[in-house]
N, C-alpha and C positions, 0 to 999 in steps of 0.2 A: 503493500501498501504506499501511497504517495502521501506525505505528510507535510503541507505546505503552508505559508501564511504571507499574504500580500504586505509584508513588513514594508518594504522601500515605498511602496505607493503611499502607504499609510503616513510615513516620516515626510515624504515629498508634499502630502496634504496639509501636514501639522508644519511646514516651512510656510508654505504657501498662506496658512491663516495667521501665521505670526506677521508675515509681511503687511497683509492686511490691517491687522490690528496696529502695525506701525504707522500706517498711511493714516489709518482714522486718527490714531492718537496726536500724531503731528497737526493734522487737520484741527482737531478739538485745540490743541494748545494754542495754535496761530489764531482761531476764532474767540478765545479767552483774553488772549493778550490785547488783541484788537478791541474787545469790549472794554478792558480796563483803561487801555489807553484812552479812548473815547470818554471815559468816567475822569480820567486824570487830567486830561486836555480837551475841556467842552468846545465843539464844534459849534454849538448854538447857545446863544443868551440865555441865561436863566431867566424866566418870567416872560419870554416870548412865547406868540401862539405856539409855534410848533416844538419847544422846549419839551412838551410832555410826549410827544411821538419820539422824538430823539432819545428822552431818558428811557421809553419802553424798549427801544432799539437797543441801545448798549445793553441794559439789562439782559434782554432776550438773547443777546451775542453770548453774554458770559454763561448764562442758563445751558444754552444749547453747545456751548462748547463745552461745558461739564459733562454733559450728557454723552456727547460723543466721547470724551475721555472715559468715562466710564465704561463705554460699550466696547473700546479698545481693550481694556484691561479685561475685561470678561473673555474677549475673545483671545487674548495673551494667555491666560490661565487655562483656556480649553485648549489651546495648541500646546502647551508646556504639559498637560496632562493627557494629551491623547494618545490612546493606548495602541502599539503597534505588534502588541501579541496578546494571548489571553492563557495566563498560565491553568485554567482549569482545563480549554481545550486541547494545550499540550498534555495533560495527561489523559485525556479521552484518546488522544491522538495514538499515544503509546499503546494505551491497552488494545485499541483497534488494529495497531500494526503488527501485533502478535498473532491476529488470525486472518486477516485479509489480505488477498494476493494485489499484484500490480493493477489489476483492472479498476482498483478504487483509489480515489484520492479525496484527502480530507483537508478540506480547507478552512483554517480557523481563523477567527478574528475578522468576519467578513465583512465590511465598512464601506459601502458605496453611497453616492449622492441619489441614484437613481433606485437604490434597494431599500438603504436604511441599514441598520445594523444588525447582526446576526451571529451567535455565538460562535458557530460552526456550522459546515454543510459538508455532508458526506456525499460525493458522486461516483455512481457507479452502475454496471447493468442494472439493477433495480430500479434506478431512478435517483433524486434527489432526496437527501435526508435532512432536515433542518433540527437543530440541536438547541434546547434551553436548558443552561446548565446551572444546578443550584449548589451554592457551596454551604447553605444553611443545615444545623444540627437540630433534632426534635423529633416529634411525634405527629405524623399529618395523616389527615384523612382526606378523600378526594373523591367526590359524586358530580358527574358530568364537568362542568366547567369550577364548579364551587371548591373551595377549600377550606378546612379547617386545620387549627394547631392546638396542639393541648400545652397549657402553661405549666407551670411548677407546682401549681394546686390541684393539678389533674383534670382542670375544666377546659371543654372545648371553645376555642373562639374563632371567630373568622380570621383566616391568615390576611397579612397587610397586602399581599399580592395576589394573583391568581395565574401562576406559570401556565395553565391550559390556555386561558385567554392570550396570554403574551404569545405562546407559540401559533396559536391559531393566526393572530396577526402575521407574524413571521411567514406562516405556509402561504396565507393570501398575498402577501407582499413578492415572494420568491416566484409564484405561479404568475402573478401579474408582470413581474419582470420577465421572466422566460419567454411569455406570448411576447412583449414586446421587442425579443431580439430572436423570433421566429423559432422558438422552442417550447411550444405550448404544448407538444405532445410527449413532454418529459414528465414523468409523474412524481407528484412532491409529496412527501410525508414530514411527519415532525415526532419527537422524542422528547421527553423530560428526564433528564439524567441528575439524579441526586449523586452527589460525589462523595459524600461520606456513606460508609457500610454499618450496617449493624453491629453494634445496637444503638450506635450514634445517631442514626437515622432510622425511624420505623414507619411504614408506609401501608396505608390502607387505602384501598381502591373499590369504588362500585360505580360502575360503567364509565369507565375513562373514556375521555374524548379523542387523546393520543396517548398512547404508551408511557407510562413512568415506571422507572427502573433506578436502582442502584447502579453504580459503574461495573461491577463486576459480574452482572447478569443481563448486561446491556444487550449483546448479541442473541442469548436465548429469548429473551423478552420481546425481541423486535422480529423472532423467526417468522411468526404468522402474519406479519405488518409488511414492514420494510423488505425483509430478506427472504419472502417467500417466493418469490421467483425473478428470473431476469426480464427487464421488460423495454429496455432499449438495445440498440446497437453499439457497438464500438465508436462509431463515427459520431454518434448524438451523444456519448459519453464525452468525447473529447471537445465537441462543441459546448458542451454545456460547462466543462471546467474551463475554457477558454473565456467564455461570457462571464464568469464570476472571478476569474484570478487574473486576466491579461487585460481582458477589456476595461476600459476607463474614460 
């Protein structure tokens, strides 16, 4: 199995975002400086009929410049924290690599403007399999798209997230994306993988929308779903990998 991540493309996007932040920050600083200069050196006499408009203009310039600077700061933080890989996906790739052959490619940390972010996607003869990776510990119950988590008192409470809804969104986005690149006949599946094993994680499920599993039972638990049979030929597999990994 090929285990890859578009780290260069993601690093390039991070640099592009940082460059955009610098441009916006510089523009914001210039506008603030212009507004302060207009305050320090009034171009309209105080008390004149147009002074009110002038005062609003220079105050507005300062406020707008500060807002631009804050936007630039947010973009810079996003660029600095942009992940070029996913540690959880690396562990999944290592596990799958022990079993799957070279017909499969595991793409970690998929993040594209025209697709969005997906933890990982496995592409092979059965089609495409989107992953939602969960690092949390605890006792969980899933029914349909609803999730409950047991607290320390043994009480069942709604979980703060629904991995089912999240992976369903990822599946829909992936199907839409593949349709746009003329790969609508590639079947798309999803799986929720809890990275911690028993007893750190205990799972109960009733009529799950997508399979949920511990990492060490990933392949057996998707054997009747994604791995049930081969569905696409080698050329279609290659085209799908290329569209997700090399196309930007």
